[in-house]
N, C-alpha and C positions, 0 to 999 in steps of 0.2 A: 748587678751581681755577676761575678766572673763565672759563667756557666762551665768553662773548661775545668773548673775545680770540683764540679759535682757530677760524677758519672751517671747517677740515676736520672737526673734531669735530661742529660744528653741522650740517654737511652730512650726516654719518653719522646723527645723531640724527633729523633731519627725514626723511631717506630711509627709515630704519628704521620710523618711525611710519607713513608711507604704505604701506610693505610690510605692516606688521601689519594695517592696515585691509583691504588687498586680500586677504590670506590668510585673515583672519577671515570676510570676506564669502564667499569661495570655499569655505571649510570648511563654512559653513552649508548651502550648496548641495550639497556632498558628503554631508553628513548626510542631507539630504532624498533624494538619489539612492539611498543605501543602504536607505532605508525604503520608497520608493515607485516605484523605477524598474521599468517594465514595457515592455520594448522592442517587444513585439508588440501593444501597445495603441495606439489612436489617439484616446483621449479627451482632453478639454481639460487634465486634470492632467498627463498624460504629455507633451503638446505643450509646455506651459509649462515643464515640467521639462527638456525637451530644449533649449529656448531658454536657460534659466537655466544649464544645463550648458555650453553653448557660451560664454556670457558669462563663466562661472567659469573656463574654460580660458584665456581671454584675461587675466583677472586674475592667474592663477597664473604665466603666462609673463611678464607685466610685473613681477610681484613678484619672480620668480626673477632676472630680469636686473638689476633695481634693487638687490636684495640682494647680488648678485655684485659690482656696481660699488661699492656702499657698503663692502663688505668690502675691496676693493682700496684704496679711499680710506683706510680704517682702518689697513691695513698700511703704506701710505705715511706716514700720520701717525705711527705708532709708530716706523718705521724712519728717517724723514728729517725730520720736523717737530718732534715732541715732545722729542727729545734736546736741543734748544736751550732748552727750558723747564724740564726736570727737571735740577736741579743735580747735577753729577757724571756725567750720562749722556752717553756718546759714541755710542751706537747704541740699537737697540730693546731690548737686554738690560737696560740701565739703566731704560728706561721701564717694562718689565714688572716690574722689581723695585719700582718706585714704585707699582705697582698692588696689591702684596702678593699676587701670584699670580692675582688675578681676571682679569687680562688674558689669561693663557694659557687659562683656561676659556672666556672669551668667544670666542676664536679657534677653539678646538676645536668648540664648539657651532655656530659660524657655518659652519665647513667641513662638518659633518655635515648641517646644514640645507640648505646649497647642494647637496650631493650628492643629498639626497632630492628636492628640488624639480626639479633638472635630470633626475633619473632619471624622475620622473613626466612631465616634458615630453617626454623621448625616447620613452616608451611611448605617449604621446598622439599624437605624430607618426606612429607606426606605425599606430595605430588609425584615423587619418584617411585612410589609403590605400584603405580600402574602406568602403562604406556599412554601417550597422548598429550602430556604437558598441559594439564587442565588449568593450573594456577600460574602459568608463566606471566600473563598480563597482571594478575594480582600482585605477584612478587615484584614486577617491574614498577608498578605504581608505589608500592611500599618503599622500594629502594630510592626512588626519586624523592619521596617525602623525607627519607632519612638523610639524604645528601646535605641539605642545608643545616641540619642539626649537627651532623658530623663536622661540617665546616665551622660552625659557631663554637663547638666544643674545642676544636683544635686552636682556633683563634684565641679563645679565652684562656686556654692553657699556655699558649705562647706569651700572651700579655701578662699572665700570672708569673711566669718564670722571669721575664725580663723586667717586670715591675716590682719584684720582691725587694723590699727595703731591708737591707742588712746593716744599716747604720743607726736607725732610730729604734731604741728599745721599745718593746711591747709590754702590755699588762699581762697577757696570757690568762692564766686561771684566776688572777686577781680580779679580772673583769667579771668572771662568773660569780664570785662572792659579792661583788658590787651590785649585780643584778638581783641577787637573792634579797638584798636589803630593801629593794623597792620592786617587789614582784608585780605589782599592779601596772608598772610601766613597761613590762617586757612581754608578757604573754598571758592569755587567759588560762593556760594550763597550770600556771603557778598558783592560781587562786582557787582551783578545784581541789577539794579534799583528796588526800592520797588514797583513802579507802575506795573512793569512786573509781579511780584509775585502776587499782588492783582488781576490783570486782569486774569492771568492764573488760579488762585484759584477760582474766580467767574465763569469763563467760564466752567471750569471743574465741578464745583458744579451743574450748570444748566444742563450740558450734562449728568451727572451721575443721576440726578433726573429724567430726561426724560427716560433714559435707565431703571431706577428702576421702573418707572410707567408702562412702557411697560411689564416688567417682572411681575409686580403685576397683571396686567390686562390680562396676557396671558391665552388663553383658548385652545391652540392646541400645537402640537409638536414644540419645539423651535429649532432654528438654532444654531449649535455649534459656528458659527461665531459671533452671537449676544451675547451669554453669554461669549465667549472669550473676546469680546470687553469690556463687562461690567467688567470682572475681571482685564483686563489690565488697563482700565481707572480708576477703583477703586484703584488699587495699586499706579498708577501714581498720582492720586489726593490726596491720603493719604500723599505721600511724599511732594507734593506742599503745601498742607494744613498745614502740620507740620512746614515747613520752613516759610510760610507766617505768621503763628501764632508767631513764635519766632522772625522773622525779623521785622514784622510790627505791628501785632495786640497786641502782649504782652505789648507794650508801653502803651496802653490804660488801661490795667489791672494794670500794675505797676505804671502808671502815671510818668514815667521817661524814658528818651531816652537811647538807647544803652545798655539795660539790657536784653540780650537774653538768660536768664537762664530758661531752661524748668522745673527744679525742684521747682522753686519758685511758679509756678502755683499750686503746691500741698499743699501750706501752707494755714493755716486758714485765715491769713490776706488778702488773695486773694480769699477767699470764696471756697477754695478747687476745683477751676474750672478745674484743671488738670485731676481730676478723670473722670468726664463725658466727657471731650474732648478726653481723651485717649481712653475711652470705645467706643465713637462714631467712631473714626478712626479704632479701632480694628474690630468693627462690619462691617464697610464698606469693609475692606480688606477681612475678612473671608467670608462674605455672597457672595461677587463676586466670590470667589474661589469655594465655595461649589455649587453655581449655575452652574458653568462650569463643575464641576465633575458630578453632577447629570444629567446634559444634556447629557453628554457622556454615562452615564449608561442607561438613558432612551432610547437613540437611539440604544444602543447595546442590551438591554433587553426589548422588547416591553411590556412584562407583568408588568414591573415596570413603564410604561409610566405615568399612572395616579398619582402615588405617587411622581414621580419626578416633574411632572407639579405642584402639590400642593406645593412642596418644593421650586420650582422656584418662585411661587407667593409669598410665605412667605419671600424669600430672597429679592425680589423686594421691598416689604413693609418695611423691616428692613433697606435696603440701603437708601431709601427715608427718613425714620425717622431719621437715624443716620446723614445723611448729613444736614438735616434741623436743628437737634439738635446742631451740630457743628457750623453751621452758626449763629444760635441764640446766643449761649454762647460766641463764640469767637468774634462776631461782635457787640454785644449789647453795650459793653463799648465804642467802637469807635463811634457808632451812638449817644449815650448819650453825649459823649465829644463834638461831632460836634454840637449837638443841644444846649449845654450849652455855648460853647465858640465861635462857629461860624467858627472854623478852624480845620484842621486835624493836628495831631502830625506828624512831618516829621523829619527824621534824617539828 
């Protein structure tokens, strides 16, 4: 594919290259921190390392933000730009087909890398609330763990762009209808009654809102078991919510049965609802995880207890807001359909 004809892909490539340079430079500093960090020392080596560590944290933050926005640009390209280039593609489903599966791997790697980079950023903000750099080594280890994931995500993205087949027509959403005709061959979710998904989705949402409100109103030391429960329930609910959206609620957005395509939700004819829905799920999963991480840190380092409690409060508020946002956007069309026609759409 002639990449010079597609500015969005070039923007992603250039941004990813800059991010890789920033993360590599910061990772070298992280490696030095693990080998030579001596917080009680005041010699020249330690002072230089502290300066390098502060500079490294700026690089990581800049890299995380840039990588996040380049990922958003890549999703926009897949969902809204590249379907005009790939023959037979009506949405991102066709574009992903034209990448021979590499596109899915690239997105998964990018999401994991973003998760790890922003988790490190969150821990660093807590560490900066007191003098002493308590979590410097923890963040260094996390950055070195994120480095290979960032590299894999960028490699997969590069292969996706240069391997995009713009000559062979794709089936796009026709493949979705073909899968519906033989649901037993594609997933277990298609064989589970829709009512079960809806009930699990609603019960999980209520449970998660209650847990989020408890975190939001917390004023004392939190139990690791409670925040672990929030993280587990959050991840579980994200999976159930996504499946319920595709199997049940998407019909009210598309106003047609058996069209379980996730990428069509990102199209303008469906009000681009895929973007806020995806963000809401991502926030739910991330905030549950960071609440668990900071709880462990607060219990291990009493000096950070006040900062970790404030972060848990913030995580609870964000979880509640994200769940409510997802419920409103995903379910509003269903409620309006019921009020207008007096029946539910059922497959």
